[in-house]
C-alpha positions in Angstrom: -5.6 103.9 -286.7 -7.3 103.9 -290.1 -9.3 101.9 -292.5 -9.1 101.9 -296.2 -12.1 100.5 -297.9 -12.4 100.3 -301.8 -15.7 101.1 -303.3 -18.6 103.3 -302.4 -21.1 100.8 -301.0 -23.1 101.5 -297.9 -21.1 99.0 -296.0 -17.8 100.5 -297.0 -19.1 104.0 -295.8 -20.3 102.4 -292.5 -16.9 100.8 -292.0 -15.0 104.1 -292.7 -17.3 106.0 -290.3 -16.6 103.3 -287.5 -12.9 103.5 -288.2 -13.1 107.3 -287.6 -14.9 106.8 -284.4 -12.8 104.1 -282.8 -10.2 106.4 -281.2 -12.8 108.6 -279.6 -14.8 105.6 -278.5 -11.7 103.9 -277.1 -10.9 106.9 -274.8 -14.5 107.3 -273.8 -15.6 103.6 -273.3 -13.0 101.1 -274.2 -10.5 102.2 -271.5 -13.2 101.9 -268.9 -13.5 98.2 -269.6 -9.8 97.8 -269.6 -9.6 99.6 -266.3 -12.2 97.3 -264.7 -9.9 94.3 -265.8 -6.8 96.0 -264.5 -8.5 96.7 -261.2 -9.6 93.0 -260.9 -6.1 91.9 -261.6 -4.7 94.1 -258.8 -7.4 93.1 -256.3 -6.5 89.4 -257.1 -2.9 90.2 -256.3 -3.9 91.8 -253.0 -6.3 89.1 -251.9 -5.1 85.9 -253.3 -2.1 85.6 -255.5 0.3 87.6 -253.2 2.7 88.2 -256.2 3.9 91.3 -258.0 2.6 92.0 -261.6 5.4 89.9 -263.0 4.5 86.9 -261.0 7.3 87.1 -258.3 6.0 86.1 -254.8 6.1 89.0 -252.3 8.6 88.9 -249.6 7.1 87.3 -246.5 6.7 89.0 -243.2 9.7 88.9 -240.7 9.2 86.3 -238.0 8.7 89.0 -235.4 6.1 90.7 -237.4 4.3 87.4 -238.3 4.1 86.6 -234.6 1.8 89.8 -234.3 -0.6 88.8 -237.0 -3.7 86.8 -236.4 -5.6 84.3 -238.7 -7.5 87.0 -240.4 -4.3 88.7 -241.5 -2.4 88.2 -244.8 0.2 90.1 -246.7 -1.1 93.6 -247.4 -4.5 92.5 -246.1 -5.2 93.8 -242.5 -8.4 96.0 -242.7 -8.8 95.6 -246.5 -8.3 99.4 -246.9 -5.9 99.1 -249.8 -8.4 96.9 -251.7 -11.4 99.2 -250.8 -9.5 102.4 -251.8 -8.0 101.0 -255.0 -9.0 103.3 -257.9 -8.2 102.7 -261.7 -9.6 105.2 -264.0 -9.1 106.4 -267.5 -7.6 109.9 -268.1 -7.2 110.9 -271.8 -5.5 107.9 -273.3 -3.9 106.6 -270.1 -5.1 104.6 -267.1 -4.3 105.9 -263.6 -4.1 103.4 -260.9 -3.5 103.9 -257.2 -4.8 104.3 -253.7 -5.3 107.5 -251.6 -3.6 105.9 -248.6 -0.4 107.7 -247.5 1.4 104.4 -247.0 0.6 103.3 -250.7 4.0 104.3 -252.1 5.9 102.5 -249.2 3.8 99.3 -249.7 4.4 99.6 -253.5 8.1 99.8 -252.9 8.3 96.8 -250.6 5.6 94.5 -252.2 4.7 95.8 -255.7 1.0 95.3 -256.3 0.4 98.1 -258.9 1.2 97.7 -262.4 0.8 95.4 -265.5 2.9 92.4 -266.0 3.4 90.0 -268.8 0.7 87.7 -267.4 -1.8 90.5 -267.3 -1.5 91.6 -270.9 -3.4 88.6 -272.4 -6.5 89.4 -270.2 -6.2 93.2 -270.9 -5.9 92.4 -274.7 -9.0 90.1 -274.5 -11.0 92.8 -272.8 -10.0 95.2 -275.4 -10.8 92.8 -278.3 -14.2 92.1 -276.7 -14.9 95.8 -276.4 -13.9 96.4 -280.0 -16.1 93.5 -281.4 -19.0 94.9 -279.3 -18.6 98.3 -280.7 -18.4 97.0 -284.1 -21.6 95.0 -283.6 -23.3 98.1 -282.1 -22.2 100.1 -285.1 -23.4 97.4 -287.6 -20.0 96.6 -289.0 -19.5 93.1 -287.4 
């Protein structure tokens, strides 16, 4: 990413300086905001929507298993452990998302809850846009 600004005004220099800082700022701060949004999207899948990242409804319980569940139970929500242990964190230029529960990969295979779907992208882009505008204002270029 780069900026090309003609002229040698103070504003042009400030904009060039900001352009040089954006990649570092994105890795150190911007991805944290995106991580919060990604986590909120995943928690919503676990708690309310019960759909995979692409919007497909999760497979329901079998009738036999459903008979063992009470009113406080819902798909992937028994003790709320998956929600409580969900971590989304930036690492380099990537986001790592997951849970430390040993059954996490099995759950992901049966009822995908981790990931970014088409419907998530607008929220993630909006988060990134808001972050960038905030940084631009903080650096006096907006």
